[in-house]
TIVO-2410 file (N, C-alpha, C; in nm, 3 decimals):
# residues 97
REC num residu      c1      c2      c3 atome chaine
REC   1      M  -7.068   0.723   3.123     N      A
REC   1      M  -7.051   0.594   3.058    CA      A
REC   1      M  -7.151   0.497   3.119     C      A
REC   2      K  -7.217   0.423   3.035     N      A
REC   2      K  -7.322   0.332   3.077    CA      A
REC   2      K  -7.303   0.200   3.002     C      A
REC   3      H  -7.328   0.091   3.069     N      A
REC   3      H  -7.316  -0.041   3.006    CA      A
REC   3      H  -7.173  -0.071   2.961     C      A
REC   4      G  -7.074   0.007   3.010     N      A
REC   4      G  -6.937  -0.011   2.963    CA      A
REC   4      G  -6.920   0.035   2.819     C      A
REC   5      R  -7.008   0.125   2.775     N      A
REC   5      R  -7.010   0.172   2.636    CA      A
REC   5      R  -7.009   0.324   2.632     C      A
REC   6      L  -6.975   0.378   2.515     N      A
REC   6      L  -6.977   0.521   2.493    CA      A
REC   6      L  -7.114   0.562   2.438     C      A
REC   7      Y  -7.159   0.681   2.475     N      A
REC   7      Y  -7.285   0.733   2.423    CA      A
REC   7      Y  -7.267   0.776   2.278     C      A
REC   8      L  -7.364   0.743   2.194     N      A
REC   8      L  -7.368   0.793   2.056    CA      A
REC   8      L  -7.513   0.797   2.011     C      A
REC   9      Y  -7.554   0.910   1.955     N      A
REC   9      Y  -7.687   0.920   1.898    CA      A
REC   9      Y  -7.679   0.878   1.752     C      A
REC  10      P  -7.736   0.763   1.716     N      A
REC  10      P  -7.726   0.717   1.577    CA      A
REC  10      P  -7.820   0.796   1.486     C      A
REC  11      I  -7.766   0.844   1.377     N      A
REC  11      I  -7.847   0.919   1.281    CA      A
REC  11      I  -7.902   0.821   1.179     C      A
REC  12      G  -8.033   0.809   1.173     N      A
REC  12      G  -8.097   0.719   1.079    CA      A
REC  12      G  -8.089   0.574   1.123     C      A
REC  13      N  -8.156   0.490   1.052     N      A
REC  13      N  -8.158   0.346   1.083    CA      A
REC  13      N  -8.090   0.266   0.974     C      A
REC  14      V  -7.996   0.328   0.907     N      A
REC  14      V  -7.931   0.264   0.793    CA      A
REC  14      V  -7.799   0.203   0.837     C      A
REC  15      D  -7.778   0.077   0.801     N      A
REC  15      D  -7.650   0.012   0.829    CA      A
REC  15      D  -7.539   0.089   0.758     C      A
REC  16      R  -7.431   0.103   0.825     N      A
REC  16      R  -7.313   0.172   0.775    CA      A
REC  16      R  -7.331   0.324   0.770     C      A
REC  17      A  -7.433   0.375   0.839     N      A
REC  17      A  -7.453   0.519   0.846    CA      A
REC  17      A  -7.348   0.581   0.938     C      A
REC  18      W  -7.299   0.700   0.903     N      A
REC  18      W  -7.203   0.772   0.986    CA      A
REC  18      W  -7.280   0.865   1.079     C      A
REC  19      S  -7.243   0.861   1.206     N      A
REC  19      S  -7.303   0.950   1.306    CA      A
REC  19      S  -7.190   1.024   1.376     C      A
REC  20      P  -7.203   1.157   1.392     N      A
REC  20      P  -7.096   1.234   1.456    CA      A
REC  20      P  -7.090   1.207   1.606     C      A
REC  21      F  -6.968   1.210   1.660     N      A
REC  21      F  -6.953   1.200   1.804    CA      A
REC  21      F  -7.012   1.325   1.867     C      A
REC  22      T  -7.072   1.308   1.984     N      A
REC  22      T  -7.136   1.418   2.055    CA      A
REC  22      T  -7.055   1.451   2.180     C      A
REC  23      I  -7.097   1.554   2.250     N      A
REC  23      I  -7.032   1.589   2.377    CA      A
REC  23      I  -7.037   1.468   2.470     C      A
REC  24      G  -7.149   1.395   2.469     N      A
REC  24      G  -7.162   1.276   2.553    CA      A
REC  24      G  -7.062   1.168   2.517     C      A
REC  25      T  -7.034   1.152   2.387     N      A
REC  25      T  -6.935   1.054   2.342    CA      A
REC  25      T  -6.798   1.091   2.397     C      A
REC  26      Y  -6.761   1.218   2.381     N      A
REC  26      Y  -6.630   1.263   2.427    CA      A
REC  26      Y  -6.617   1.255   2.580     C      A
REC  27      K  -6.723   1.289   2.652     N      A
REC  27      K  -6.720   1.280   2.799    CA      A
REC  27      K  -6.702   1.135   2.844     C      A
REC  28      D  -6.776   1.044   2.781     N      A
REC  28      D  -6.764   0.902   2.817    CA      A
REC  28      D  -6.623   0.849   2.786     C      A
REC  29      A  -6.568   0.890   2.671     N      A
REC  29      A  -6.434   0.845   2.634    CA      A
REC  29      A  -6.331   0.897   2.734     C      A
REC  30      E  -6.344   1.023   2.773     N      A
REC  30      E  -6.251   1.081   2.870    CA      A
REC  30      E  -6.262   1.008   3.004     C      A
REC  31      E  -6.385   0.983   3.048     N      A
REC  31      E  -6.408   0.912   3.174    CA      A
REC  31      E  -6.346   0.772   3.171     C      A
REC  32      A  -6.349   0.707   3.056     N      A
REC  32      A  -6.297   0.571   3.042    CA      A
REC  32      A  -6.147   0.569   3.010     C      A
REC  33      G  -6.089   0.687   2.987     N      A
REC  33      G  -5.947   0.693   2.953    CA      A
REC  33      G  -5.918   0.646   2.811     C      A
REC  34      I  -6.017   0.663   2.722     N      A
REC  34      I  -6.003   0.621   2.582    CA      A
REC  34      I  -5.966   0.742   2.497     C      A
REC  35      S  -5.862   0.728   2.418     N      A
REC  35      S  -5.822   0.831   2.323    CA      A
REC  35      S  -5.879   0.790   2.187     C      A
REC  36      L  -5.982   0.859   2.143     N      A
REC  36      L  -6.052   0.822   2.020    CA      A
REC  36      L  -5.965   0.847   1.897     C      A
REC  37      S  -5.966   0.750   1.805     N      A
REC  37      S  -5.888   0.765   1.683    CA      A
REC  37      S  -5.955   0.688   1.568     C      A
REC  38      E  -5.916   0.725   1.446     N      A
REC  38      E  -5.968   0.665   1.323    CA      A
REC  38      E  -5.957   0.512   1.326     C      A
REC  39      R  -6.061   0.444   1.279     N      A
REC  39      R  -6.069   0.297   1.265    CA      A
REC  39      R  -6.076   0.222   1.398     C      A
REC  40      M  -6.093   0.292   1.507     N      A
REC  40      M  -6.105   0.227   1.637    CA      A
REC  40      M  -6.243   0.161   1.647     C      A
REC  41      K  -6.248   0.032   1.682     N      A
REC  41      K  -6.375  -0.039   1.703    CA      A
REC  41      K  -6.425  -0.004   1.842     C      A
REC  42      L  -6.551   0.036   1.851     N      A
REC  42      L  -6.607   0.083   1.977    CA      A
REC  42      L  -6.746   0.026   2.003     C      A
REC  43      Q  -6.781   0.020   2.131     N      A
REC  43      Q  -6.914  -0.022   2.173    CA      A
REC  43      Q  -6.990   0.103   2.217     C      A
REC  44      F  -7.114   0.117   2.167     N      A
REC  44      F  -7.194   0.235   2.195    CA      A
REC  44      F  -7.330   0.199   2.255     C      A
REC  45      Y  -7.393   0.301   2.311     N      A
REC  45      Y  -7.533   0.292   2.354    CA      A
REC  45      Y  -7.602   0.423   2.320     C      A
REC  46      D  -7.733   0.416   2.306     N      A
REC  46      D  -7.816   0.535   2.292    CA      A
REC  46      D  -7.931   0.519   2.389     C      A
REC  47      E  -7.959   0.623   2.466     N      A
REC  47      E  -8.067   0.616   2.564    CA      A
REC  47      E  -8.202   0.611   2.492     C      A
REC  48      D  -8.284   0.517   2.536     N      A
REC  48      D  -8.416   0.501   2.476    CA      A
REC  48      D  -8.509   0.443   2.582     C      A
REC  49      A  -8.634   0.428   2.547     N      A
REC  49      A  -8.733   0.374   2.641    CA      A
REC  49      A  -8.845   0.306   2.564     C      A
REC  50      H  -8.914   0.212   2.633     N      A
REC  50      H  -9.034   0.148   2.579    CA      A
REC  50      H  -9.145   0.253   2.570     C      A
REC  51      A  -9.250   0.219   2.501     N      A
REC  51      A  -9.366   0.309   2.490    CA      A
REC  51      A  -9.423   0.344   2.627     C      A
REC  52      Q  -9.406   0.251   2.724     N      A
REC  52      Q  -9.456   0.274   2.860    CA      A
REC  52      Q  -9.362   0.365   2.941     C      A
REC  53      G  -9.247   0.402   2.883     N      A
REC  53      G  -9.154   0.491   2.951    CA      A
REC  53      G  -9.044   0.420   3.028     C      A
REC  54      N  -9.042   0.287   3.023     N      A
REC  54      N  -8.936   0.213   3.092    CA      A
REC  54      N  -8.806   0.222   3.011     C      A
REC  55      P  -8.695   0.253   3.076     N      A
REC  55      P  -8.567   0.262   3.004    CA      A
REC  55      P  -8.534   0.132   2.932     C      A
REC  56      D  -8.489   0.143   2.809     N      A
REC  56      D  -8.446   0.028   2.729    CA      A
REC  56      D  -8.350   0.079   2.623     C      A
REC  57      D  -8.224   0.093   2.662     N      A
REC  57      D  -8.124   0.154   2.575    CA      A
REC  57      D  -8.091   0.065   2.455     C      A
REC  58      L  -8.053   0.131   2.346     N      A
REC  58      L  -8.008   0.063   2.226    CA      A
REC  58      L  -7.857   0.042   2.238     C      A
REC  59      L  -7.810  -0.080   2.216     N      A
REC  59      L  -7.668  -0.115   2.225    CA      A
REC  59      L  -7.620  -0.155   2.086     C      A
REC  60      F  -7.503  -0.107   2.044     N      A
REC  60      F  -7.453  -0.137   1.910    CA      A
REC  60      F  -7.303  -0.111   1.902     C      A
REC  61      L  -7.242  -0.159   1.793     N      A
REC  61      L  -7.100  -0.142   1.769    CA      A
REC  61      L  -7.079  -0.048   1.652     C      A
REC  62      G  -6.961   0.011   1.647     N      A
REC  62      G  -6.927   0.099   1.536    CA      A
REC  62      G  -6.777   0.116   1.525     C      A
REC  63      T  -6.735   0.179   1.417     N      A
REC  63      T  -6.594   0.205   1.391    CA      A
REC  63      T  -6.573   0.354   1.376     C      A
REC  64      A  -6.479   0.409   1.451     N      A
REC  64      A  -6.451   0.553   1.443    CA      A
REC  64      A  -6.405   0.589   1.303     C      A
REC  65      H  -6.457   0.701   1.254     N      A
REC  65      H  -6.424   0.745   1.118    CA      A
REC  65      H  -6.427   0.898   1.113     C      A
REC  66      L  -6.322   0.956   1.057     N      A
REC  66      L  -6.311   1.101   1.043    CA      A
REC  66      L  -6.368   1.142   0.907     C      A
REC  67      V  -6.463   1.234   0.910     N      A
REC  67      V  -6.520   1.289   0.786    CA      A
REC  67      V  -6.472   1.434   0.778     C      A
REC  68      E  -6.401   1.464   0.669     N      A
REC  68      E  -6.346   1.598   0.652    CA      A
REC  68      E  -6.457   1.703   0.657     C      A
REC  69      G  -6.435   1.804   0.735     N      A
REC  69      G  -6.532   1.912   0.750    CA      A
REC  69      G  -6.640   1.884   0.853     C      A
REC  70      K  -6.651   1.759   0.899     N      A
REC  70      K  -6.753   1.724   0.998    CA      A
REC  70      K  -6.693   1.674   1.129     C      A
REC  71      G  -6.575   1.615   1.122     N      A
REC  71      G  -6.509   1.568   1.242    CA      A
REC  71      G  -6.518   1.417   1.260     C      A
REC  72      L  -6.489   1.376   1.381     N      A
REC  72      L  -6.485   1.234   1.414    CA      A
REC  72      L  -6.625   1.184   1.450     C      A
REC  73      G  -6.655   1.067   1.403     N      A
REC  73      G  -6.783   1.004   1.433    CA      A
REC  73      G  -6.765   0.854   1.420     C      A
REC  74      A  -6.874   0.783   1.402     N      A
REC  74      A  -6.866   0.637   1.390    CA      A
REC  74      A  -6.954   0.588   1.277     C      A
REC  75      I  -6.904   0.487   1.209     N      A
REC  75      I  -6.985   0.414   1.111    CA      A
REC  75      I  -7.047   0.299   1.189     C      A
REC  76      I  -7.178   0.297   1.195     N      A
REC  76      I  -7.251   0.201   1.278    CA      A
REC  76      I  -7.270   0.069   1.205     C      A
REC  77      D  -7.250  -0.039   1.277     N      A
REC  77      D  -7.278  -0.173   1.226    CA      A
REC  77      D  -7.416  -0.212   1.279     C      A
REC  78      A  -7.518  -0.189   1.197     N      A
REC  78      A  -7.656  -0.212   1.241    CA      A
REC  78      A  -7.685  -0.359   1.272     C      A
REC  79      T  -7.604  -0.450   1.218     N      A
REC  79      T  -7.627  -0.592   1.246    CA      A
REC  79      T  -7.600  -0.625   1.393     C      A
REC  80      T  -7.533  -0.535   1.464     N      A
REC  80      T  -7.502  -0.559   1.606    CA      A
REC  80      T  -7.601  -0.491   1.699     C      A
REC  81      S  -7.696  -0.416   1.646     N      A
REC  81      S  -7.792  -0.341   1.728    CA      A
REC  81      S  -7.888  -0.433   1.801     C      A
REC  82      R  -7.908  -0.405   1.928     N      A
REC  82      R  -8.007  -0.477   2.007    CA      A
REC  82      R  -8.049  -0.388   2.123     C      A
REC  83      W  -8.165  -0.417   2.178     N      A
REC  83      W  -8.213  -0.343   2.293    CA      A
REC  83      W  -8.153  -0.404   2.419     C      A
REC  84      E  -8.133  -0.323   2.519     N      A
REC  84      E  -8.080  -0.370   2.647    CA      A
REC  84      E  -8.168  -0.481   2.703     C      A
REC  85      S  -8.299  -0.470   2.688     N      A
REC  85      S  -8.391  -0.571   2.740    CA      A
REC  85      S  -8.370  -0.706   2.669     C      A
REC  86      D  -8.332  -0.703   2.540     N      A
REC  86      D  -8.304  -0.828   2.469    CA      A
REC  86      D  -8.183  -0.897   2.530     C      A
REC  87      K  -8.083  -0.819   2.566     N      A
REC  87      K  -7.962  -0.874   2.628    CA      A
REC  87      K  -7.997  -0.936   2.763     C      A
REC  88      R  -8.081  -0.867   2.841     N      A
REC  88      R  -8.122  -0.920   2.972    CA      A
REC  88      R  -8.200  -1.050   2.955     C      A
REC  89      K  -8.292  -1.054   2.857     N      A
REC  89      K  -8.372  -1.175   2.833    CA      A
REC  89      K  -8.281  -1.293   2.797     C      A
REC  90      L  -8.181  -1.267   2.714     N      A
REC  90      L  -8.088  -1.371   2.675    CA      A
REC  90      L  -8.011  -1.425   2.796     C      A
REC  91      Q  -7.963  -1.333   2.880     N      A
REC  91      Q  -7.889  -1.373   2.999    CA      A
REC  91      Q  -7.977  -1.451   3.095     C      A
REC  92      E  -8.103  -1.412   3.107     N      A
REC  92      E  -8.196  -1.481   3.198    CA      A
REC  92      E  -8.231  -1.620   3.147     C      A
REC  93      S  -8.227  -1.639   3.014     N      A
REC  93      S  -8.265  -1.769   2.958    CA      A
REC  93      S  -8.147  -1.867   2.952     C      A
REC  94      E  -8.024  -1.820   2.976     N      A
REC  94      E  -7.909  -1.908   2.973    CA      A
REC  94      E  -7.910  -1.998   3.095     C      A
REC  95      P  -7.881  -2.128   3.077     N      A
REC  95      P  -7.880  -2.219   3.192    CA      A
REC  95      P  -7.763  -2.187   3.284     C      A
REC  96      E  -7.788  -2.206   3.413     N      A
REC  96      E  -7.682  -2.183   3.511    CA      A
REC  96      E  -7.583  -2.299   3.504     C      A
REC  97      S  -7.455  -2.267   3.522     N      A
REC  97      S  -7.352  -2.372   3.517    CA      A
REC  97      S  -7.314  -2.421   3.654     C      A
***
């Protein structure tokens, strides 16, 4: 588990695309004590990197959804997708209180 999120490899770049849960998703859920179920809102990450090779994971939200014959996965909300570096930049630009 990384970033307090479950691993998920998003299939395609289409909003509302369904992506199957992977071994990594199930391992992260088990580690976090989460019992995955239909319609559960979840926070995900996918490991990625800049062209220079620096890690910059993709962070996004999704909803668990069971597809008959394929199993449990998530419908991704692409409007929530952002790079980890974008989140860091935002935090760095916030004024201190």
